[in-house]
All heavy atoms as an XYZ file, in Angstrom:
863
protein
N     176.835    141.637    182.768
C     175.478    141.717    183.254
C     175.113    143.166    183.526
O     175.940    143.939    183.975
C     175.363    140.940    184.546
C     175.248    139.467    184.345
S     175.093    138.660    185.905
C     176.662    137.868    185.947
N     173.897    143.461    183.281
C     173.411    144.805    183.529
C     172.182    144.729    184.418
O     171.538    143.698    184.521
C     173.036    145.512    182.207
O     172.041    144.744    181.555
C     174.257    145.660    181.312
N     171.886    145.835    185.017
C     170.676    145.884    185.836
C     169.456    145.817    184.938
O     169.435    146.407    183.870
C     170.640    147.176    186.654
C     171.689    147.226    187.709
C     171.551    148.519    188.504
N     172.627    148.626    189.438
C     172.559    148.254    190.714
N     171.460    147.746    191.174
N     173.582    148.383    191.500
N     168.425    145.115    185.374
C     167.217    145.041    184.547
C     166.570    146.410    184.427
O     166.531    147.160    185.390
C     166.319    144.056    185.293
C     166.895    143.901    186.642
C     168.328    144.361    186.598
N     166.065    146.724    183.261
C     165.442    148.023    183.052
C     163.921    147.924    183.012
O     163.248    148.924    182.853
C     165.948    148.629    181.745
O     165.646    147.767    180.673
N     163.394    146.714    183.150
C     161.946    146.532    183.033
C     161.208    146.638    184.363
O     160.022    146.364    184.431
C     161.633    145.189    182.379
C     162.096    144.006    183.212
O     162.692    144.224    184.286
O     161.857    142.867    182.786
N     161.912    147.017    185.430
C     161.261    147.141    186.725
C     161.161    145.845    187.491
O     160.648    145.812    188.594
N     161.644    144.727    186.935
C     161.509    143.442    187.618
C     162.269    143.439    188.939
O     161.921    142.716    189.842
C     162.007    142.302    186.726
O     163.377    142.442    186.452
N     163.277    144.259    189.035
C     164.064    144.332    190.267
C     163.183    144.760    191.444
O     163.397    144.371    192.571
C     165.208    145.316    190.064
C     166.135    145.406    191.221
C     167.353    146.219    190.786
N     168.238    146.414    191.893
C     168.287    147.527    192.605
N     167.514    148.540    192.309
N     169.124    147.629    193.609
N     162.184    145.566    191.200
C     161.313    146.065    192.255
C     160.418    144.987    192.846
O     159.877    145.166    193.918
C     160.438    147.213    191.728
C     161.273    148.395    191.283
O     162.381    148.576    191.827
O     160.824    149.117    190.377
N     160.271    143.854    192.157
C     159.392    142.796    192.652
C     160.005    142.051    193.827
O     159.326    141.336    194.513
C     159.122    141.773    191.555
C     158.321    142.278    190.420
C     158.016    141.164    189.489
N     159.253    140.480    189.129
C     159.517    139.975    187.959
N     158.628    140.060    187.010
N     160.643    139.367    187.699
N     161.296    142.201    194.027
C     161.998    141.384    194.998
C     162.337    142.173    196.256
O     162.397    143.388    196.254
C     163.265    140.805    194.372
C     162.975    139.922    193.202
N     162.443    138.666    193.340
C     163.099    140.129    191.880
C     162.268    138.136    192.149
N     162.651    139.006    191.244
N     162.592    141.426    197.313
C     162.924    142.031    198.593
C     164.424    142.308    198.673
O     165.180    142.019    197.760
C     162.496    141.094    199.722
S     163.390    139.521    199.724
N     164.863    142.823    199.813
C     166.279    143.150    199.994
C     167.168    141.911    199.894
O     168.339    142.014    199.564
C     166.493    143.845    201.335
C     166.355    142.917    202.522
C     167.466    142.267    203.047
C     165.119    142.662    203.102
C     167.345    141.400    204.123
C     164.991    141.803    204.162
C     166.102    141.177    204.670
O     165.985    140.308    205.724
N     166.609    140.723    200.161
C     167.405    139.495    200.120
C     167.897    139.175    198.712
O     168.867    138.474    198.544
C     166.589    138.306    200.627
C     166.305    138.321    202.091
C     165.480    137.074    202.431
N     164.977    137.138    203.767
C     163.817    137.677    204.104
N     163.035    138.196    203.197
N     163.433    137.694    205.365
N     167.170    139.632    197.718
C     167.520    139.259    196.349
C     167.737    140.485    195.468
O     167.354    140.503    194.304
C     166.489    138.306    195.768
S     164.791    138.869    195.911
N     168.345    141.512    196.016
C     168.738    142.674    195.233
C     169.747    142.255    194.178
O     170.452    141.252    194.329
C     169.362    143.738    196.145
C     168.377    144.459    197.024
C     167.510    145.443    196.255
O     167.978    146.023    195.265
O     166.357    145.612    196.655
N     169.856    143.025    193.121
C     170.748    142.717    192.010
C     172.179    142.468    192.492
O     172.823    141.510    192.063
C     170.721    143.857    190.989
C     171.544    143.581    189.775
C     171.029    142.841    188.727
C     172.840    144.056    189.682
C     171.788    142.580    187.599
C     173.603    143.798    188.557
C     173.084    143.061    187.516
N     172.677    143.308    193.400
C     174.055    143.150    193.883
C     174.249    141.828    194.623
O     175.293    141.192    194.502
C     174.455    144.321    194.791
C     174.536    145.637    194.037
O     174.669    145.605    192.789
O     174.459    146.689    194.681
N     173.261    141.410    195.391
C     173.360    140.139    196.102
C     173.279    138.957    195.138
O     173.982    137.959    195.307
C     172.270    140.044    197.172
C     172.383    141.054    198.305
C     171.192    140.933    199.250
C     173.677    140.910    199.062
N     172.447    139.081    194.124
C     172.370    138.024    193.116
C     173.682    137.932    192.335
O     174.143    136.834    192.016
C     171.199    138.273    192.169
C     169.818    138.094    192.778
C     168.745    138.649    191.864
C     169.558    136.643    193.111
N     174.287    139.075    192.062
C     175.589    139.087    191.393
C     176.638    138.404    192.267
O     177.469    137.639    191.774
C     176.013    140.532    191.062
O     175.010    141.131    190.242
C     177.342    140.569    190.326
N     176.590    138.655    193.563
C     177.534    138.014    194.492
C     177.313    136.505    194.524
O     178.282    135.734    194.561
C     177.388    138.610    195.888
N     176.061    136.068    194.506
C     175.773    134.631    194.489
C     176.267    134.007    193.185
O     176.825    132.904    193.191
C     174.275    134.379    194.663
C     173.854    132.911    194.695
C     174.553    132.148    195.820
C     172.350    132.799    194.831
N     176.116    134.709    192.086
C     176.624    134.238    190.799
C     178.146    134.078    190.870
O     178.698    133.078    190.432
C     176.225    135.243    189.708
C     176.774    134.915    188.344
C     176.165    133.963    187.536
C     177.900    135.572    187.852
C     176.665    133.664    186.280
C     178.403    135.282    186.602
C     177.787    134.325    185.818
O     178.289    134.027    184.577
N     178.822    135.063    191.462
C     180.286    135.009    191.606
C     180.693    133.844    192.516
O     181.659    133.144    192.240
C     180.779    136.338    192.172
C     182.255    136.463    192.315
C     182.911    136.603    190.951
N     183.972    135.616    190.892
C     184.594    135.253    189.803
N     184.291    135.765    188.651
N     185.542    134.361    189.833
N     179.959    133.648    193.605
C     180.220    132.535    194.518
C     180.122    131.213    193.764
O     180.952    130.323    193.940
C     179.203    132.579    195.661
C     179.233    131.498    196.710
C     178.773    132.057    198.040
C     178.371    130.313    196.345
N     179.142    131.090    192.898
C     178.937    129.879    192.115
C     180.139    129.627    191.194
O     180.613    128.497    191.068
C     177.644    130.013    191.315
C     177.129    128.707    190.800
O     177.145    127.700    191.497
N     176.655    128.718    189.577
N     180.625    130.674    190.545
C     181.792    130.547    189.669
C     183.028    130.159    190.478
O     183.808    129.292    190.069
C     182.029    131.853    188.889
C     180.930    132.016    187.851
C     183.403    131.867    188.230
C     180.951    133.332    187.124
N     183.209    130.783    191.641
C     184.362    130.448    192.487
C     184.310    128.988    192.933
O     185.329    128.304    192.959
C     184.433    131.369    193.704
C     184.835    132.791    193.345
O     185.317    133.021    192.213
O     184.660    133.685    194.201
N     183.129    128.493    193.266
C     182.989    127.096    193.677
C     183.382    126.166    192.536
O     184.104    125.183    192.746
C     181.548    126.816    194.125
N     182.936    126.488    191.340
C     183.291    125.666    190.182
C     184.803    125.703    189.940
O     185.422    124.676    189.643
C     182.544    126.143    188.937
C     182.805    125.281    187.726
C     181.963    125.686    186.543
C     182.236    124.709    185.406
N     181.322    124.886    184.313
N     185.400    126.882    190.077
C     186.851    127.006    189.905
C     187.607    126.162    190.931
O     188.601    125.515    190.600
C     187.290    128.464    190.008
C     186.870    129.300    188.799
O     186.473    128.710    187.767
O     186.917    130.547    188.903
N     187.129    126.162    192.180
C     187.760    125.324    193.205
C     187.627    123.844    192.854
O     188.547    123.060    193.070
C     187.167    125.583    194.592
C     187.815    126.730    195.324
C     187.069    127.820    195.757
C     189.183    126.723    195.606
C     187.659    128.877    196.432
C     189.782    127.779    196.286
C     189.008    128.847    196.695
O     189.605    129.882    197.365
N     186.481    123.468    192.311
C     186.283    122.076    191.898
C     187.265    121.680    190.804
O     187.877    120.606    190.859
N     187.425    122.551    189.809
C     188.378    122.275    188.732
C     189.804    122.221    189.255
O     190.593    121.351    188.876
C     188.258    123.331    187.628
C     186.950    123.251    186.884
O     186.299    122.212    186.867
N     186.547    124.351    186.279
N     190.139    123.145    190.142
C     191.477    123.184    190.721
C     191.751    121.941    191.570
O     192.857    121.402    191.559
C     191.642    124.446    191.572
O     192.892    124.477    192.196
N     190.744    121.482    192.289
C     190.899    120.274    193.110
C     191.180    119.071    192.230
O     192.061    118.256    192.539
C     189.638    120.039    193.946
N     190.459    118.968    191.121
C     190.669    117.853    190.202
C     192.070    117.908    189.583
O     192.758    116.889    189.494
C     189.609    117.871    189.108
C     189.683    116.673    188.192
C     188.554    116.651    187.172
O     187.573    117.405    187.329
O     188.667    115.870    186.216
N     192.494    119.088    189.182
C     193.833    119.245    188.605
C     194.916    118.881    189.615
O     195.889    118.204    189.282
C     194.034    120.681    188.112
C     193.223    121.032    186.894
C     193.275    122.515    186.544
O     194.072    123.266    187.152
O     192.499    122.928    185.657
N     194.752    119.360    190.857
C     195.734    119.064    191.897
C     195.782    117.570    192.189
O     196.869    116.991    192.350
C     195.412    119.853    193.171
N     194.626    116.941    192.233
C     194.566    115.500    192.490
C     195.284    114.736    191.376
O     196.084    113.833    191.641
C     193.114    115.042    192.603
C     192.978    113.585    192.946
C     193.049    113.157    194.270
C     192.801    112.627    191.953
C     192.943    111.810    194.597
C     192.696    111.284    192.262
C     192.766    110.882    193.587
O     192.670    109.544    193.902
N     195.000    115.095    190.141
C     195.640    114.429    189.008
C     197.149    114.663    188.962
O     197.890    113.843    188.431
C     194.997    114.871    187.691
C     193.579    114.371    187.547
O     193.195    113.374    188.153
N     192.780    115.075    186.764
N     197.591    115.793    189.530
C     199.020    116.110    189.571
C     199.709    115.487    190.791
O     200.909    115.651    190.968
C     199.216    117.621    189.569
N     198.928    114.807    191.637
C     199.500    114.150    192.801
C     199.563    115.003    194.052
O     200.122    114.593    195.060
N     198.997    116.191    194.005
C     198.995    117.086    195.168
C     197.705    116.871    195.964
O     196.756    117.644    195.879
C     199.121    118.543    194.712
O     199.161    119.411    195.814
N     197.705    115.799    196.741
C     196.486    115.381    197.453
C     196.024    116.416    198.491
O     194.826    116.654    198.647
C     196.696    114.037    198.148
C     197.233    112.947    197.248
C     196.208    112.475    196.271
C     196.714    111.214    195.601
N     196.634    111.221    194.186
N     196.974    117.022    199.189
C     196.610    118.007    200.220
C     195.897    119.205    199.588
O     194.847    119.644    200.057
C     197.848    118.459    200.982
C     197.539    119.420    202.108
C     198.807    119.740    202.918
N     198.497    120.569    204.046
C     198.441    121.908    204.006
N     198.682    122.540    202.875
N     198.150    122.595    205.076
N     196.482    119.759    198.522
C     195.871    120.895    197.829
C     194.507    120.491    197.266
O     193.544    121.260    197.350
C     196.781    121.381    196.705
C     196.245    122.581    195.969
C     197.226    123.053    194.899
C     196.655    124.247    194.146
N     197.577    124.701    193.095
N     194.404    119.283    196.723
C     193.137    118.799    196.180
C     192.073    118.753    197.273
O     190.930    119.182    197.055
C     193.318    117.419    195.557
N     192.442    118.258    198.451
C     191.484    118.157    199.558
C     191.024    119.552    200.020
O     189.831    119.787    200.235
C     192.092    117.382    200.718
C     191.105    117.143    201.864
C     191.684    116.270    202.971
N     192.871    116.856    203.579
C     194.129    116.411    203.419
N     194.366    115.358    202.679
N     195.135    117.006    204.014
N     191.975    120.475    200.132
C     191.631    121.837    200.573
C     190.687    122.503    199.587
O     189.671    123.083    199.971
C     192.909    122.677    200.777
C     193.682    122.174    201.997
C     192.576    124.159    200.923
C     195.082    122.751    202.123
N     191.006    122.397    198.298
C     190.151    123.032    197.294
C     188.790    122.345    197.198
O     187.769    123.011    196.993
C     190.862    123.057    195.946
C     191.935    124.101    195.883
N     192.275    124.744    194.734
C     192.730    124.629    196.849
C     193.237    125.618    194.985
N     193.535    125.547    196.265
N     188.758    121.045    197.389
C     187.491    120.319    197.393
C     186.622    120.753    198.577
O     185.404    120.929    198.427
C     187.745    118.818    197.449
O     186.528    118.116    197.475
N     187.227    120.950    199.735
C     186.473    121.401    200.906
C     185.932    122.809    200.704
O     184.798    123.110    201.090
C     187.343    121.339    202.154
C     187.626    119.924    202.607
C     188.665    119.854    203.711
O     189.482    120.759    203.897
N     188.653    118.753    204.447
N     186.723    123.674    200.082
C     186.252    125.035    199.797
C     185.090    125.002    198.808
O     184.107    125.730    198.966
C     187.397    125.892    199.258
C     188.412    126.222    200.320
C     189.567    127.014    199.780
N     190.520    127.305    200.847
C     191.707    127.821    200.665
N     192.115    128.126    199.436
N     192.503    128.041    201.687
N     185.210    124.163    197.784
C     184.132    124.007    196.800
C     182.855    123.563    197.502
O     181.780    124.144    197.304
C     184.521    122.977    195.741
C     183.388    122.630    194.779
C     183.658    121.384    193.993
C     183.398    120.176    194.868
N     183.358    118.907    194.170
N     182.952    122.549    198.348
C     181.775    122.036    199.053
C     181.150    123.104    199.952
O     179.922    123.221    200.033
C     182.143    120.801    199.868
C     182.403    119.589    199.007
C     182.843    118.402    199.846
C     183.218    117.222    198.958
N     183.731    116.095    199.737
N     181.994    123.889    200.633
C     181.479    124.944    201.514
C     180.731    126.011    200.714
O     179.650    126.459    201.125
C     182.628    125.571    202.298
N     181.284    126.407    199.575
C     180.622    127.430    198.760
C     179.319    126.916    198.177
O     178.306    127.626    198.169
C     181.563    127.918    197.651
C     182.752    128.764    198.117
C     183.682    129.071    196.949
C     182.280    130.047    198.777
N     179.317    125.672    197.691
C     178.067    125.107    197.156
C     177.024    124.941    198.267
O     175.823    125.106    198.031
C     178.306    123.785    196.434
C     178.794    123.946    195.006
C     179.790    123.131    194.504
C     178.251    124.901    194.155
C     180.240    123.268    193.189
C     178.683    125.047    192.848
C     179.673    124.230    192.369
O     180.105    124.366    191.071
N     177.459    124.622    199.461
C     176.531    124.510    200.580
C     175.895    125.867    200.887
O     174.679    125.957    201.123
C     177.269    123.972    201.807
O     176.416    123.917    202.912
N     176.711    126.905    200.871
C     176.198    128.261    201.095
C     175.218    128.641    199.984
O     174.155    129.209    200.250
C     177.350    129.258    201.158
C     176.985    130.721    201.343
C     176.184    130.938    202.619
C     178.249    131.575    201.346
N     175.556    128.306    198.753
C     174.666    128.582    197.619
C     173.317    127.896    197.821
O     172.263    128.521    197.645
C     175.312    128.100    196.324
C     174.410    128.191    195.113
C     175.050    127.503    193.927
C     174.042    127.150    192.876
N     174.600    126.292    191.833
N     173.329    126.606    198.200
C     172.072    125.882    198.419
C     171.247    126.520    199.527
O     170.020    126.613    199.437
C     172.351    124.418    198.733
C     172.664    123.581    197.516
C     172.716    122.103    197.826
N     173.699    121.764    198.851
C     174.994    121.572    198.615
N     175.479    121.685    197.405
N     175.808    121.262    199.603
N     171.917    126.969    200.576
C     171.215    127.614    201.680
C     170.552    128.917    201.224
O     169.388    129.184    201.544
C     172.200    127.904    202.824
C     171.557    128.483    204.051
C     172.548    128.688    205.176
O     173.497    127.896    205.308
O     172.359    129.663    205.933
N     171.275    129.705    200.457
C     170.724    130.966    199.959
C     169.564    130.703    199.004
O     168.520    131.365    199.087
C     171.828    131.808    199.285
C     172.841    132.278    200.339
C     171.231    133.001    198.538
C     174.110    132.871    199.752
N     169.716    129.731    198.103
C     168.613    129.396    197.196
C     167.390    128.924    197.973
O     166.251    129.254    197.625
C     169.054    128.336    196.183
C     170.032    128.795    195.107
C     170.460    127.624    194.232
C     169.437    129.908    194.273
N     167.624    128.156    199.042
C     166.518    127.715    199.893
C     165.788    128.891    200.514
O     164.550    128.889    200.615
N     166.533    129.914    200.917
C     165.915    131.119    201.479
C     165.117    131.870    200.411
O     164.039    132.384    200.692
C     166.976    132.034    202.081
C     167.557    131.499    203.371
C     168.595    132.432    203.965
O     168.650    133.626    203.580
O     169.361    131.970    204.829
N     165.640    131.918    199.186
C     164.898    132.555    198.098
C     163.545    131.869    197.908
O     162.523    132.529    197.776
C     165.677    132.490    196.782
C     166.836    133.446    196.694
C     167.838    133.218    195.777
C     166.933    134.572    197.489
C     168.909    134.081    195.660
C     168.001    135.443    197.396
C     168.994    135.196    196.466
N     163.560    130.550    197.893
C     162.325    129.795    197.695
C     161.384    130.009    198.887
O     160.196    130.285    198.714
C     162.623    128.298    197.473
C     161.340    127.485    197.480
C     163.394    128.097    196.172
N     161.918    129.903    200.096
C     161.094    130.051    201.306
C     160.478    131.444    201.421
O     159.386    131.601    201.966
C     161.927    129.749    202.549
N     161.168    132.463    200.893
C     160.687    133.840    201.002
C     159.998    134.336    199.733
O     159.809    135.535    199.561
C     161.854    134.769    201.363
C     162.341    134.522    202.766
O     161.575    134.607    203.720
N     163.611    134.196    202.904
N     159.615    133.395    198.864
C     158.911    133.734    197.616
C     159.682    134.684    196.712
O     159.088    135.495    196.002
C     157.532    134.334    197.905
C     156.455    133.292    197.947
O     156.709    132.163    197.487
O     155.353    133.611    198.425
N     161.001    134.593    196.719
C     161.830    135.416    195.840
C     162.045    134.750    194.487
O     162.381    135.423    193.518
C     163.190    135.693    196.482
S     163.102    136.684    197.984
N     161.886    133.441    194.421
C     162.097    132.717    193.158
C     160.937    133.024    192.216
O     159.777    132.901    192.579
C     162.195    131.225    193.417
N     161.279    133.446    191.006
C     160.257    133.734    190.002
C     159.704    132.457    189.396
O     158.534    132.392    189.041
C     160.845    134.603    188.882
C     161.271    135.964    189.378
O     160.518    136.575    190.157
O     162.368    136.420    188.992
N     160.584    131.450    189.279
C     160.202    130.223    188.594
C     161.203    129.139    188.963
O     162.378    129.428    189.158
C     160.213    130.479    187.075
C     159.763    129.350    186.243
N     158.471    128.890    186.225
C     160.444    128.555    185.388
C     158.377    127.889    185.378
N     159.572    127.656    184.863
N     160.740    127.903    189.060
C     161.629    126.776    189.332
C     161.309    125.677    188.330
O     160.137    125.330    188.138
C     161.460    126.240    190.769
C     161.756    127.337    191.789
C     162.369    125.030    190.997
C     161.424    126.968    193.217
N     162.343    125.159    187.682
C     162.204    124.054    186.738
C     163.143    122.939    187.161
O     164.014    123.146    188.005
C     162.615    124.495    185.319
C     161.763    125.563    184.713
C     162.261    125.991    183.332
O     163.362    125.549    182.921
O     161.557    126.773    182.686
N     162.980    121.778    186.550
C     163.969    120.716    186.733
C     164.657    120.474    185.395
O     164.022    120.551    184.337
C     163.332    119.402    187.233
O     162.306    119.010    186.347
C     162.779    119.568    188.643
N     165.951    120.256    185.453
C     166.762    119.998    184.264
C     167.594    118.743    184.496
O     168.040    118.492    185.618
C     167.729    121.154    183.988
C     167.062    122.439    183.643
N     167.741    123.638    183.659
C     165.794    122.735    183.271
C     166.918    124.610    183.299
N     165.731    124.079    183.067
N     167.809    117.990    183.445
C     168.738    116.853    183.490
C     170.069    117.324    182.923
O     170.129    117.822    181.795
C     168.210    115.676    182.671
C     166.988    115.000    183.265
S     167.260    114.271    184.892
C     168.308    112.886    184.464
N     171.127    117.193    183.703
C     172.470    117.589    183.274
C     173.403    116.432    183.594
O     173.539    116.044    184.759
C     172.948    118.871    183.991
C     171.966    120.020    183.740
C     174.359    119.250    183.537
C     172.246    121.271    184.560
N     174.036    115.898    182.570
C     174.974    114.777    182.736
C     174.358    113.628    183.538
O     175.006    113.052    184.413
C     176.280    115.244    183.387
C     177.042    116.225    182.522
O     176.927    116.138    181.282
O     177.761    117.084    183.075
N     173.097    113.340    183.266
C     172.439    112.215    183.917
C     171.950    112.482    185.334
O     171.450    111.577    185.998
N     172.097    113.708    185.818
C     171.613    114.066    187.155
C     170.493    115.084    187.031
O     170.493    115.920    186.140
C     172.737    114.673    188.005
C     173.773    113.670    188.434
C     174.823    114.297    189.325
N     174.246    114.658    190.617
C     174.889    115.384    191.524
N     176.096    115.843    191.278
N     174.314    115.664    192.670
N     169.554    115.027    187.960
C     168.420    115.948    187.965
C     168.742    117.154    188.842
O     169.199    116.998    189.984
C     167.173    115.228    188.483
C     165.890    115.962    188.244
C     164.712    115.069    188.633
C     163.412    115.656    188.207
N     162.289    114.790    188.559
N     168.509    118.351    188.310
C     168.786    119.603    189.016
C     167.546    120.476    189.037
O     166.745    120.465    188.101
C     169.889    120.401    188.291
C     171.263    119.813    188.398
C     171.667    118.782    187.564
C     172.169    120.296    189.329
C     172.938    118.237    187.656
C     173.453    119.765    189.424
C     173.818    118.737    188.587
O     175.075    118.207    188.679
N     167.406    121.254    190.114
C     166.458    122.353    190.123
C     167.149    123.526    189.453
O     168.341    123.756    189.662
C     166.071    122.772    191.542
C     165.214    121.788    192.278
C     165.659    121.193    193.443
C     163.938    121.479    191.816
C     164.866    120.294    194.128
C     163.136    120.582    192.501
C     163.614    119.999    193.657
O     162.822    119.115    194.332
N     166.414    124.268    188.671
C     166.903    125.527    188.129
C     166.015    126.609    188.726
O     164.815    126.662    188.447
C     166.842    125.543    186.599
S     167.565    127.043    185.897
N     166.600    127.430    189.580
C     165.863    128.460    190.303
C     166.125    129.801    189.611
O     167.276    130.222    189.491
C     166.300    128.529    191.781
C     165.530    129.607    192.525
C     166.127    127.170    192.452
N     165.066    130.428    189.148
C     165.167    131.730    188.484
C     164.789    132.827    189.466
O     163.720    132.791    190.070
C     164.213    131.791    187.287
C     164.549    130.815    186.188
C     164.035    129.513    186.208
C     165.371    131.186    185.137
C     164.335    128.613    185.195
C     165.681    130.283    184.118
C     165.162    129.008    184.154
O     165.460    128.117    183.159
N     165.698    133.806    189.605
C     165.443    134.963    190.459
C     165.878    136.186    189.659
O     167.057    136.325    189.323
C     166.227    134.900    191.785
C     165.892    136.104    192.661
C     165.958    133.602    192.524
N     164.926    137.039    189.336
C     165.260    138.186    188.491
C     165.800    137.684    187.164
O     165.245    136.784    186.549
N     166.916    138.250    186.731
C     167.506    137.833    185.460
C     168.551    136.733    185.638
O     169.244    136.369    184.691
C     168.119    139.034    184.745
C     169.268    139.674    185.491
C     169.726    140.956    184.843
O     168.989    141.946    184.912
O     170.829    140.945    184.264
N     168.654    136.182    186.827
C     169.624    135.131    187.124
C     168.942    133.770    187.216
O     167.762    133.678    187.553
C     170.327    135.410    188.459
C     171.197    136.626    188.441
C     170.675    137.882    188.704
C     172.553    136.521    188.172
C     171.475    139.006    188.687
C     173.361    137.637    188.162
C     172.820    138.887    188.413
N     169.720    132.730    186.955
C     169.241    131.368    187.189
C     170.383    130.566    187.796
O     171.555    130.784    187.461
C     168.756    130.718    185.892
O     169.809    130.606    184.963
N     170.028    129.672    188.704
C     171.016    128.866    189.418
C     170.558    127.414    189.464
O     169.391    127.151    189.742
C     171.183    129.375    190.860
C     171.574    130.822    190.946
C     170.621    131.797    191.123
C     172.903    131.201    190.844
C     170.963    133.147    191.210
C     173.262    132.537    190.925
C     172.301    133.510    191.103
N     171.480    126.501    189.204
C     171.188    125.062    189.296
C     171.659    124.530    190.639
O     172.717    124.936    191.136
C     171.902    124.295    188.174
C     171.256    124.476    186.851
N     171.702    125.378    185.933
C     170.182    123.853    186.291
C     170.931    125.315    184.849
N     170.000    124.401    185.053
N     170.882    123.613    191.179
C     171.277    122.911    192.390
C     170.701    121.498    192.297
O     169.570    121.305    191.841
C     170.789    123.654    193.663
O     171.365    123.045    194.802
C     169.291    123.680    193.777
N     171.491    120.485    192.694
C     171.019    119.102    192.565
C     169.747    118.845    193.369
O     169.628    119.296    194.508
C     172.181    118.268    193.116
C     173.372    119.166    193.060
C     172.848    120.566    193.230
N     168.826    118.122    192.782
C     167.586    117.748    193.458
C     167.904    116.867    194.674
O     167.272    116.999    195.716
C     166.631    117.025    192.482
C     165.461    116.397    193.214
C     166.147    117.987    191.411
N     168.915    116.020    194.537
C     169.247    115.069    195.605
C     169.812    115.743    196.852
O     169.885    115.129    197.902
C     170.269    114.046    195.088
O     171.468    114.694    194.692
N     170.190    116.991    196.752
C     170.744    117.692    197.911
C     169.771    118.729    198.396
O     170.003    119.523    199.204
C     172.102    118.307    197.542
C     173.100    117.255    197.131
C     174.394    117.844    196.609
O     174.626    119.047    196.748
O     175.193    117.076    196.055
């Protein structure tokens, strides 16, 4: 990822600076990795490790939803769409050159 060169970064407040959006993107990847690790541990019979990784995944996704909610509340979101993914409806929140999915039901 690179910094936008079209000046779009200037439209946003300190809450959604490029570095913070990059951190949120990384948080999202880490949450997904914990989810995959939890599933692998569960399938391997390591219930304790599966539970710990599942709890970490849930905590990171909860933080992501909270941050996305702040983006929307503070008019930082450039655009919001709904997408169907694997039979579930998600909001897709666009901020700068980033986009993030979050379930509509949550």
